[in-house]
ZAFI-656050 format. One record per residue (C-alpha): residue in one letter; residue number from 1; y, x, z. Coordinates in Angstrom, 2 decimals, always signed. Layout:
BEGIN
{pado: A	marvo: NUM	v: Y	u: X	w: Z} $
...
//
This chain:
BEGIN
{pado: M	marvo: 1	v: +175.32	u: +71.15	w: +228.63} $
{pado: T	marvo: 2	v: +176.94	u: +70.71	w: +224.74} $
{pado: A	marvo: 3	v: +178.72	u: +67.90	w: +223.78} $
{pado: K	marvo: 4	v: +175.53	u: +66.62	w: +222.17} $
{pado: D	marvo: 5	v: +174.44	u: +66.24	w: +225.52} $
{pado: R	marvo: 6	v: +177.12	u: +64.46	w: +227.05} $
{pado: Y	marvo: 7	v: +176.87	u: +62.19	w: +224.46} $
{pado: K	marvo: 8	v: +173.45	u: +60.96	w: +224.55} $
{pado: A	marvo: 9	v: +173.90	u: +60.80	w: +227.76} $
{pado: G	marvo: 10	v: +177.10	u: +58.54	w: +227.86} $
{pado: H	marvo: 11	v: +174.87	u: +56.35	w: +225.89} $
{pado: T	marvo: 12	v: +172.14	u: +55.08	w: +227.98} $
{pado: D	marvo: 13	v: +170.92	u: +52.08	w: +228.87} $
{pado: L	marvo: 14	v: +173.07	u: +50.95	w: +232.09} $
{pado: V	marvo: 15	v: +171.19	u: +47.76	w: +232.57} $
{pado: Y	marvo: 16	v: +167.44	u: +49.87	w: +231.73} $
{pado: W	marvo: 17	v: +168.24	u: +52.51	w: +234.11} $
{pado: L	marvo: 18	v: +169.82	u: +50.34	w: +237.05} $
{pado: R	marvo: 19	v: +166.02	u: +48.15	w: +236.81} $
{pado: S	marvo: 20	v: +164.07	u: +51.67	w: +236.66} $
{pado: H	marvo: 21	v: +165.94	u: +52.04	w: +239.96} $
{pado: G	marvo: 22	v: +165.22	u: +48.91	w: +241.74} $
{pado: E	marvo: 23	v: +168.25	u: +47.18	w: +241.59} $
{pado: T	marvo: 24	v: +168.91	u: +43.21	w: +240.66} $
{pado: L	marvo: 25	v: +171.47	u: +42.38	w: +237.73} $
{pado: K	marvo: 26	v: +172.32	u: +38.88	w: +236.84} $
{pado: K	marvo: 27	v: +172.54	u: +37.72	w: +232.68} $
{pado: S	marvo: 28	v: +175.98	u: +36.49	w: +232.40} $
{pado: G	marvo: 29	v: +176.71	u: +35.59	w: +228.85} $
{pado: S	marvo: 30	v: +176.57	u: +39.10	w: +226.58} $
{pado: E	marvo: 31	v: +176.46	u: +41.11	w: +229.32} $
{pado: W	marvo: 32	v: +175.35	u: +41.75	w: +232.60} $
{pado: E	marvo: 33	v: +176.40	u: +41.49	w: +236.32} $
{pado: W	marvo: 34	v: +176.17	u: +43.79	w: +239.29} $
{pado: K	marvo: 35	v: +176.37	u: +43.17	w: +242.57} $
{pado: H	marvo: 36	v: +177.35	u: +46.64	w: +244.26} $
{pado: Q	marvo: 37	v: +178.54	u: +46.90	w: +247.92} $
{pado: G	marvo: 38	v: +180.51	u: +43.20	w: +247.18} $
{pado: E	marvo: 39	v: +182.03	u: +44.78	w: +244.60} $
{pado: R	marvo: 40	v: +181.37	u: +42.50	w: +240.66} $
{pado: V	marvo: 41	v: +180.60	u: +45.39	w: +238.20} $
{pado: T	marvo: 42	v: +180.13	u: +43.66	w: +234.45} $
{pado: I	marvo: 43	v: +178.17	u: +46.01	w: +231.79} $
{pado: R	marvo: 44	v: +176.90	u: +45.89	w: +228.31} $
{pado: N	marvo: 45	v: +174.46	u: +48.34	w: +226.87} $
{pado: N	marvo: 46	v: +176.18	u: +51.76	w: +228.45} $
{pado: V	marvo: 47	v: +179.56	u: +50.24	w: +228.85} $
{pado: W	marvo: 48	v: +180.50	u: +48.98	w: +232.50} $
{pado: F	marvo: 49	v: +183.33	u: +47.94	w: +234.29} $
{pado: D	marvo: 50	v: +184.42	u: +47.36	w: +238.17} $
{pado: Q	marvo: 51	v: +186.33	u: +44.01	w: +238.28} $
{pado: Y	marvo: 52	v: +187.78	u: +44.87	w: +242.14} $
{pado: T	marvo: 53	v: +188.81	u: +48.47	w: +241.18} $
{pado: Q	marvo: 54	v: +189.55	u: +47.98	w: +237.07} $
{pado: E	marvo: 55	v: +187.90	u: +51.37	w: +236.90} $
{pado: G	marvo: 56	v: +185.30	u: +51.73	w: +233.97} $
{pado: G	marvo: 57	v: +183.50	u: +53.96	w: +231.70} $
{pado: D	marvo: 58	v: +179.80	u: +54.83	w: +229.98} $
{pado: A	marvo: 59	v: +176.79	u: +55.87	w: +231.25} $
{pado: V	marvo: 60	v: +177.64	u: +59.20	w: +232.44} $
{pado: K	marvo: 61	v: +181.06	u: +57.85	w: +234.37} $
{pado: F	marvo: 62	v: +178.57	u: +55.37	w: +236.16} $
{pado: L	marvo: 63	v: +176.78	u: +57.58	w: +237.95} $
{pado: Q	marvo: 64	v: +179.95	u: +59.82	w: +238.76} $
{pado: Y	marvo: 65	v: +181.87	u: +57.17	w: +240.14} $
{pado: F	marvo: 66	v: +178.61	u: +54.81	w: +242.47} $
{pado: Y	marvo: 67	v: +176.26	u: +57.75	w: +242.68} $
{pado: G	marvo: 68	v: +178.57	u: +60.89	w: +243.66} $
{pado: M	marvo: 69	v: +177.04	u: +62.74	w: +240.78} $
{pado: S	marvo: 70	v: +178.88	u: +65.82	w: +239.04} $
{pado: E	marvo: 71	v: +179.04	u: +65.29	w: +235.49} $
{pado: K	marvo: 72	v: +176.09	u: +67.58	w: +234.64} $
{pado: C	marvo: 73	v: +174.20	u: +65.97	w: +237.48} $
{pado: A	marvo: 74	v: +174.66	u: +62.54	w: +236.04} $
{pado: V	marvo: 75	v: +173.57	u: +64.14	w: +232.26} $
{pado: A	marvo: 76	v: +170.85	u: +65.60	w: +233.60} $
{pado: E	marvo: 77	v: +169.77	u: +62.14	w: +235.73} $
{pado: H	marvo: 78	v: +170.22	u: +60.15	w: +232.07} $
{pado: L	marvo: 79	v: +168.40	u: +62.87	w: +230.08} $
{pado: G	marvo: 80	v: +165.26	u: +63.31	w: +232.19} $
{pado: C	marvo: 81	v: +165.82	u: +67.00	w: +233.06} $
{pado: T	marvo: 82	v: +167.26	u: +69.48	w: +235.68} $
{pado: V	marvo: 83	v: +170.67	u: +70.81	w: +235.56} $
{pado: T	marvo: 84	v: +168.58	u: +74.25	w: +235.27} $
{pado: E	marvo: 85	v: +167.10	u: +72.81	w: +231.72} $
{pado: L	marvo: 86	v: +170.07	u: +71.27	w: +230.81} $
{pado: E	marvo: 87	v: +172.07	u: +74.64	w: +231.07} $
{pado: R	marvo: 88	v: +169.37	u: +76.36	w: +228.88} $
{pado: I	marvo: 89	v: +170.84	u: +79.09	w: +226.72} $
{pado: R	marvo: 90	v: +171.99	u: +77.69	w: +223.13} $
{pado: P	marvo: 91	v: +173.08	u: +80.19	w: +220.22} $
{pado: A	marvo: 92	v: +176.80	u: +80.17	w: +220.08} $
{pado: R	marvo: 93	v: +178.38	u: +78.86	w: +216.40} $
{pado: K	marvo: 94	v: +179.86	u: +81.20	w: +214.41} $
{pado: G	marvo: 95	v: +183.22	u: +81.09	w: +215.54} $
{pado: A	marvo: 96	v: +183.29	u: +78.88	w: +218.68} $
{pado: P	marvo: 97	v: +185.25	u: +79.25	w: +221.20} $
{pado: P	marvo: 98	v: +183.44	u: +80.96	w: +224.46} $
{pado: R	marvo: 99	v: +181.86	u: +78.23	w: +226.73} $
{pado: Q	marvo: 100	v: +183.93	u: +77.87	w: +229.88} $
{pado: E	marvo: 101	v: +181.67	u: +77.96	w: +233.06} $
{pado: E	marvo: 102	v: +181.70	u: +74.64	w: +234.51} $
{pado: K	marvo: 103	v: +183.06	u: +74.93	w: +238.55} $
{pado: R	marvo: 104	v: +179.67	u: +74.37	w: +240.50} $
{pado: I	marvo: 105	v: +179.11	u: +71.33	w: +243.27} $
{pado: D	marvo: 106	v: +178.68	u: +72.52	w: +246.83} $
{pado: L	marvo: 107	v: +175.84	u: +70.20	w: +248.24} $
{pado: T	marvo: 108	v: +177.28	u: +69.42	w: +251.52} $
{pado: P	marvo: 109	v: +174.63	u: +66.95	w: +254.16} $
{pado: P	marvo: 110	v: +176.59	u: +64.70	w: +255.81} $
{pado: A	marvo: 111	v: +177.46	u: +64.99	w: +259.82} $
{pado: A	marvo: 112	v: +173.91	u: +63.82	w: +262.06} $
{pado: N	marvo: 113	v: +174.35	u: +61.00	w: +264.06} $
{pado: G	marvo: 114	v: +173.41	u: +61.72	w: +267.91} $
{pado: N	marvo: 115	v: +170.29	u: +59.77	w: +267.90} $
{pado: M	marvo: 116	v: +168.78	u: +58.06	w: +264.83} $
{pado: R	marvo: 117	v: +168.47	u: +54.39	w: +266.87} $
{pado: R	marvo: 118	v: +170.16	u: +52.22	w: +263.75} $
{pado: V	marvo: 119	v: +167.38	u: +54.39	w: +260.78} $
{pado: F	marvo: 120	v: +164.62	u: +53.77	w: +263.49} $
{pado: A	marvo: 121	v: +165.18	u: +50.46	w: +263.90} $
{pado: Y	marvo: 122	v: +165.88	u: +49.70	w: +259.79} $
{pado: L	marvo: 123	v: +162.38	u: +52.09	w: +258.83} $
{pado: C	marvo: 124	v: +160.45	u: +50.55	w: +261.32} $
{pado: Q	marvo: 125	v: +161.36	u: +47.23	w: +262.36} $
{pado: T	marvo: 126	v: +163.29	u: +45.80	w: +258.76} $
{pado: R	marvo: 127	v: +161.03	u: +47.93	w: +256.22} $
{pado: G	marvo: 128	v: +158.02	u: +48.19	w: +258.48} $
{pado: I	marvo: 129	v: +157.04	u: +52.29	w: +258.77} $
{pado: D	marvo: 130	v: +155.18	u: +53.41	w: +261.11} $
{pado: P	marvo: 131	v: +157.10	u: +55.08	w: +263.44} $
{pado: E	marvo: 132	v: +154.78	u: +57.85	w: +263.75} $
{pado: V	marvo: 133	v: +155.64	u: +58.88	w: +260.10} $
{pado: V	marvo: 134	v: +159.10	u: +58.38	w: +260.34} $
{pado: S	marvo: 135	v: +159.03	u: +60.97	w: +263.40} $
{pado: V	marvo: 136	v: +157.21	u: +63.39	w: +261.54} $
{pado: F	marvo: 137	v: +159.68	u: +63.74	w: +259.15} $
{pado: A	marvo: 138	v: +162.11	u: +63.41	w: +261.60} $
{pado: H	marvo: 139	v: +161.21	u: +66.52	w: +263.57} $
{pado: A	marvo: 140	v: +161.30	u: +68.15	w: +260.27} $
{pado: R	marvo: 141	v: +164.53	u: +67.39	w: +260.05} $
{pado: L	marvo: 142	v: +163.93	u: +65.84	w: +256.81} $
{pado: L	marvo: 143	v: +165.22	u: +62.57	w: +258.01} $
{pado: Y	marvo: 144	v: +168.30	u: +62.15	w: +260.00} $
{pado: E	marvo: 145	v: +171.11	u: +59.48	w: +260.38} $
{pado: S	marvo: 146	v: +174.30	u: +60.07	w: +259.24} $
{pado: A	marvo: 147	v: +177.39	u: +60.05	w: +261.68} $
{pado: D	marvo: 148	v: +180.09	u: +58.11	w: +259.91} $
{pado: K	marvo: 149	v: +178.40	u: +54.94	w: +258.16} $
{pado: H	marvo: 150	v: +174.52	u: +55.78	w: +259.94} $
{pado: N	marvo: 151	v: +172.88	u: +55.99	w: +256.56} $
{pado: A	marvo: 152	v: +169.59	u: +56.96	w: +256.33} $
{pado: V	marvo: 153	v: +169.77	u: +60.58	w: +255.16} $
{pado: F	marvo: 154	v: +166.49	u: +61.49	w: +253.00} $
{pado: V	marvo: 155	v: +166.37	u: +65.37	w: +253.11} $
{pado: G	marvo: 156	v: +164.61	u: +67.81	w: +250.25} $
{pado: K	marvo: 157	v: +164.44	u: +71.20	w: +250.83} $
{pado: D	marvo: 158	v: +163.06	u: +74.68	w: +248.76} $
{pado: G	marvo: 159	v: +160.53	u: +77.10	w: +250.26} $
{pado: N	marvo: 160	v: +162.58	u: +78.67	w: +252.50} $
{pado: G	marvo: 161	v: +163.78	u: +75.84	w: +254.13} $
{pado: R	marvo: 162	v: +167.47	u: +75.65	w: +252.06} $
{pado: V	marvo: 163	v: +168.31	u: +72.07	w: +251.75} $
{pado: R	marvo: 164	v: +168.36	u: +71.27	w: +248.09} $
{pado: H	marvo: 165	v: +168.68	u: +67.44	w: +248.04} $
{pado: I	marvo: 166	v: +169.87	u: +64.77	w: +249.68} $
{pado: H	marvo: 167	v: +169.67	u: +61.03	w: +248.97} $
{pado: M	marvo: 168	v: +171.03	u: +58.42	w: +251.38} $
{pado: R	marvo: 169	v: +170.02	u: +54.82	w: +251.47} $
{pado: G	marvo: 170	v: +171.94	u: +52.09	w: +253.85} $
{pado: T	marvo: 171	v: +170.64	u: +50.57	w: +256.89} $
{pado: L	marvo: 172	v: +172.68	u: +47.88	w: +257.55} $
{pado: T	marvo: 173	v: +171.20	u: +43.91	w: +256.67} $
{pado: G	marvo: 174	v: +171.36	u: +43.62	w: +253.02} $
{pado: S	marvo: 175	v: +173.10	u: +46.50	w: +251.81} $
{pado: G	marvo: 176	v: +171.99	u: +47.92	w: +248.36} $
{pado: F	marvo: 177	v: +173.99	u: +51.21	w: +248.82} $
{pado: R	marvo: 178	v: +172.21	u: +54.05	w: +247.40} $
{pado: Q	marvo: 179	v: +173.42	u: +57.70	w: +246.49} $
{pado: T	marvo: 180	v: +172.22	u: +60.82	w: +245.81} $
{pado: L	marvo: 181	v: +174.55	u: +63.28	w: +246.91} $
{pado: G	marvo: 182	v: +176.58	u: +65.63	w: +243.98} $
{pado: G	marvo: 183	v: +175.34	u: +69.30	w: +244.16} $
{pado: S	marvo: 184	v: +171.34	u: +67.60	w: +244.83} $
{pado: E	marvo: 185	v: +168.93	u: +69.48	w: +242.73} $
{pado: K	marvo: 186	v: +166.96	u: +66.76	w: +241.33} $
{pado: A	marvo: 187	v: +163.40	u: +69.17	w: +241.34} $
{pado: Y	marvo: 188	v: +164.12	u: +69.23	w: +245.55} $
{pado: S	marvo: 189	v: +163.89	u: +65.74	w: +245.98} $
{pado: F	marvo: 190	v: +162.62	u: +63.65	w: +249.53} $
{pado: H	marvo: 191	v: +158.98	u: +65.43	w: +249.98} $
{pado: H	marvo: 192	v: +156.18	u: +66.63	w: +251.88} $
{pado: T	marvo: 193	v: +153.94	u: +69.73	w: +250.57} $
{pado: G	marvo: 194	v: +149.92	u: +69.62	w: +252.12} $
{pado: R	marvo: 195	v: +147.26	u: +71.93	w: +251.76} $
{pado: G	marvo: 196	v: +145.12	u: +69.35	w: +249.75} $
{pado: R	marvo: 197	v: +144.80	u: +69.09	w: +245.80} $
{pado: Q	marvo: 198	v: +146.11	u: +65.91	w: +245.60} $
{pado: L	marvo: 199	v: +150.41	u: +64.95	w: +244.65} $
{pado: Y	marvo: 200	v: +151.24	u: +61.07	w: +245.10} $
{pado: V	marvo: 201	v: +154.32	u: +60.37	w: +243.53} $
{pado: F	marvo: 202	v: +156.78	u: +57.34	w: +244.34} $
{pado: E	marvo: 203	v: +160.09	u: +56.58	w: +242.98} $
{pado: A	marvo: 204	v: +162.02	u: +56.17	w: +246.40} $
{pado: P	marvo: 205	v: +161.56	u: +57.41	w: +249.92} $
{pado: I	marvo: 206	v: +160.91	u: +54.09	w: +251.40} $
{pado: D	marvo: 207	v: +158.25	u: +53.66	w: +248.81} $
{pado: M	marvo: 208	v: +156.91	u: +56.80	w: +249.74} $
{pado: L	marvo: 209	v: +157.39	u: +56.32	w: +253.58} $
{pado: S	marvo: 210	v: +155.36	u: +53.13	w: +253.57} $
{pado: Y	marvo: 211	v: +152.52	u: +54.04	w: +251.28} $
{pado: I	marvo: 212	v: +151.61	u: +56.92	w: +253.64} $
{pado: S	marvo: 213	v: +151.77	u: +54.15	w: +256.61} $
{pado: L	marvo: 214	v: +149.54	u: +51.81	w: +254.58} $
{pado: H	marvo: 215	v: +147.08	u: +55.29	w: +253.80} $
{pado: P	marvo: 216	v: +147.18	u: +56.81	w: +257.10} $
{pado: E	marvo: 217	v: +144.62	u: +59.00	w: +257.48} $
{pado: N	marvo: 218	v: +144.91	u: +62.80	w: +257.09} $
{pado: W	marvo: 219	v: +147.82	u: +62.12	w: +254.83} $
{pado: Q	marvo: 220	v: +149.32	u: +65.11	w: +255.77} $
{pado: E	marvo: 221	v: +146.91	u: +67.11	w: +253.54} $
{pado: N	marvo: 222	v: +148.27	u: +65.46	w: +251.11} $
{pado: S	marvo: 223	v: +151.77	u: +66.15	w: +249.15} $
{pado: Y	marvo: 224	v: +154.27	u: +63.87	w: +248.36} $
{pado: V	marvo: 225	v: +157.37	u: +63.36	w: +246.44} $
{pado: A	marvo: 226	v: +160.14	u: +60.48	w: +245.85} $
{pado: L	marvo: 227	v: +162.08	u: +60.85	w: +242.73} $
{pado: C	marvo: 228	v: +164.51	u: +59.19	w: +243.50} $
{pado: G	marvo: 229	v: +164.47	u: +58.10	w: +240.23} $
{pado: V	marvo: 230	v: +161.99	u: +57.96	w: +237.21} $
{pado: G	marvo: 231	v: +162.47	u: +61.70	w: +236.16} $
{pado: S	marvo: 232	v: +159.69	u: +63.99	w: +236.17} $
{pado: A	marvo: 233	v: +161.32	u: +67.13	w: +237.47} $
{pado: P	marvo: 234	v: +160.17	u: +67.27	w: +241.30} $
{pado: I	marvo: 235	v: +156.30	u: +67.03	w: +239.58} $
{pado: K	marvo: 236	v: +157.05	u: +70.13	w: +237.28} $
{pado: R	marvo: 237	v: +158.41	u: +72.00	w: +240.40} $
{pado: F	marvo: 238	v: +154.99	u: +71.06	w: +242.30} $
{pado: L	marvo: 239	v: +152.90	u: +72.30	w: +240.15} $
{pado: E	marvo: 240	v: +154.80	u: +75.78	w: +239.24} $
{pado: E	marvo: 241	v: +154.94	u: +76.76	w: +243.11} $
{pado: V	marvo: 242	v: +151.76	u: +74.73	w: +244.62} $
{pado: P	marvo: 243	v: +149.13	u: +75.99	w: +242.54} $
{pado: Q	marvo: 244	v: +146.33	u: +74.04	w: +244.24} $
{pado: L	marvo: 245	v: +147.04	u: +71.16	w: +242.56} $
{pado: E	marvo: 246	v: +144.58	u: +69.47	w: +240.64} $
{pado: K	marvo: 247	v: +145.24	u: +66.07	w: +241.00} $
{pado: V	marvo: 248	v: +149.00	u: +63.58	w: +240.69} $
{pado: V	marvo: 249	v: +149.00	u: +60.41	w: +241.27} $
{pado: L	marvo: 250	v: +151.42	u: +58.29	w: +240.11} $
{pado: C	marvo: 251	v: +153.03	u: +55.09	w: +242.71} $
{pado: L	marvo: 252	v: +155.60	u: +53.94	w: +240.72} $
{pado: D	marvo: 253	v: +156.73	u: +50.03	w: +240.70} $
{pado: N	marvo: 254	v: +154.83	u: +47.44	w: +239.64} $
{pado: D	marvo: 255	v: +157.31	u: +46.61	w: +237.19} $
{pado: E	marvo: 256	v: +157.89	u: +47.05	w: +233.47} $
{pado: A	marvo: 257	v: +159.78	u: +49.95	w: +233.78} $
{pado: G	marvo: 258	v: +157.23	u: +51.32	w: +236.62} $
{pado: H	marvo: 259	v: +154.34	u: +51.18	w: +234.15} $
{pado: N	marvo: 260	v: +156.49	u: +52.21	w: +231.01} $
{pado: A	marvo: 261	v: +157.54	u: +55.31	w: +233.62} $
{pado: A	marvo: 262	v: +153.94	u: +56.01	w: +234.39} $
{pado: M	marvo: 263	v: +152.98	u: +56.59	w: +230.29} $
{pado: R	marvo: 264	v: +155.87	u: +58.64	w: +230.19} $
{pado: I	marvo: 265	v: +155.48	u: +60.87	w: +232.87} $
{pado: A	marvo: 266	v: +151.04	u: +61.39	w: +232.48} $
{pado: R	marvo: 267	v: +151.60	u: +62.34	w: +228.72} $
{pado: E	marvo: 268	v: +154.14	u: +65.25	w: +229.68} $
{pado: M	marvo: 269	v: +152.56	u: +66.48	w: +232.72} $
{pado: L	marvo: 270	v: +148.77	u: +66.40	w: +230.11} $
{pado: D	marvo: 271	v: +150.86	u: +67.96	w: +227.86} $
{pado: E	marvo: 272	v: +152.03	u: +70.56	w: +229.61} $
{pado: W	marvo: 273	v: +149.66	u: +70.96	w: +232.43} $
{pado: E	marvo: 274	v: +145.86	u: +71.37	w: +233.32} $
{pado: V	marvo: 275	v: +146.03	u: +68.46	w: +236.12} $
{pado: E	marvo: 276	v: +144.08	u: +65.32	w: +236.83} $
{pado: V	marvo: 277	v: +146.60	u: +62.23	w: +236.06} $
{pado: S	marvo: 278	v: +146.42	u: +58.56	w: +236.77} $
{pado: A	marvo: 279	v: +148.34	u: +55.65	w: +238.35} $
{pado: H	marvo: 280	v: +148.06	u: +53.41	w: +241.53} $
{pado: F	marvo: 281	v: +150.32	u: +50.31	w: +241.39} $
{pado: P	marvo: 282	v: +150.86	u: +48.00	w: +244.29} $
{pado: Q	marvo: 283	v: +149.66	u: +44.49	w: +243.91} $
{pado: Q	marvo: 284	v: +153.54	u: +43.47	w: +244.82} $
{pado: K	marvo: 285	v: +156.28	u: +44.81	w: +242.92} $
{pado: D	marvo: 286	v: +157.15	u: +47.88	w: +245.32} $
{pado: W	marvo: 287	v: +155.05	u: +49.74	w: +248.36} $
{pado: N	marvo: 288	v: +157.40	u: +48.29	w: +250.78} $
{pado: E	marvo: 289	v: +157.06	u: +45.12	w: +249.74} $
{pado: E	marvo: 290	v: +152.77	u: +45.52	w: +249.56} $
{pado: L	marvo: 291	v: +153.60	u: +47.13	w: +253.19} $
{pado: L	marvo: 292	v: +155.64	u: +44.41	w: +254.02} $
{pado: H	marvo: 293	v: +153.15	u: +41.42	w: +252.32} $
{pado: P	marvo: 294	v: +149.91	u: +42.80	w: +251.99} $
{pado: F	marvo: 295	v: +147.02	u: +41.28	w: +249.55} $
{pado: P	marvo: 296	v: +143.61	u: +40.82	w: +251.13} $
{pado: E	marvo: 297	v: +141.52	u: +43.54	w: +250.64} $
{pado: E	marvo: 298	v: +139.56	u: +42.00	w: +248.29} $
{pado: N	marvo: 299	v: +142.07	u: +41.69	w: +245.66} $
{pado: M	marvo: 300	v: +143.08	u: +45.57	w: +245.58} $
{pado: E	marvo: 301	v: +143.36	u: +47.45	w: +242.13} $
{pado: P	marvo: 302	v: +141.65	u: +50.71	w: +242.06} $
{pado: V	marvo: 303	v: +143.30	u: +53.62	w: +241.12} $
{pado: M	marvo: 304	v: +143.92	u: +53.68	w: +237.24} $
{pado: A	marvo: 305	v: +142.70	u: +57.06	w: +234.97} $
{pado: M	marvo: 306	v: +145.62	u: +57.29	w: +232.42} $
//
């Protein structure tokens, strides 16, 4: 990671980033307000300030402070790449001091609760997700309830079963808590790998589970991935490791950020891979709202080719 990478990431527009991750902000004069677990955070472009703790900083510090990311993970998130891509070898400037290796942050999954009652109630009753779908991911140890805060823990593993990514979601009513743990590798976010030729892509784990609940027929044959954002690293990893994939369906949110991200990702995929790319947007804002408040079948839009 160079100083230029850090500078560019630090100047990311936080209002756009938060909205693209499903957060709600309120305009207040020349600034925006974001409510986080009861705390009022003011934001202007790339700068934020927590009125309760009196802490503040730029866009990189924002992800470190509220999402528990390391500096390198935060920079990679804002630049839309993986940490590995961020660490690509660059020729050293003549006379420049040797680059010091950054200490790696180990990914430590939270301890599991003795049962999943809180998570099952939240996902199935509050969010309307099919209990059988939740059970499949729970039995595969890709979803569990944390012992401390009773958060829903969404696990991303590699082909050897090693945990490489942890994303958590609060289960209390009205909670907006979301966090990707430091040390997580973006490319291995929450997913299911099937034997079929299609990969379905979502912004969040709950949207992914909601879509499967809406389209349950032989769903395990397909592959699914939740980006936990709008970066394309998980899709690229799938295309590298699952050679039978021929079609990528972008099932992102039905808002300006989701449409823009779909167009950007589609261009990236078409430039780099011989794969068919299409987009399928919900009629509602996202796939969980679609599950909870479905439109009549005749009003459903077909998948739109990119």
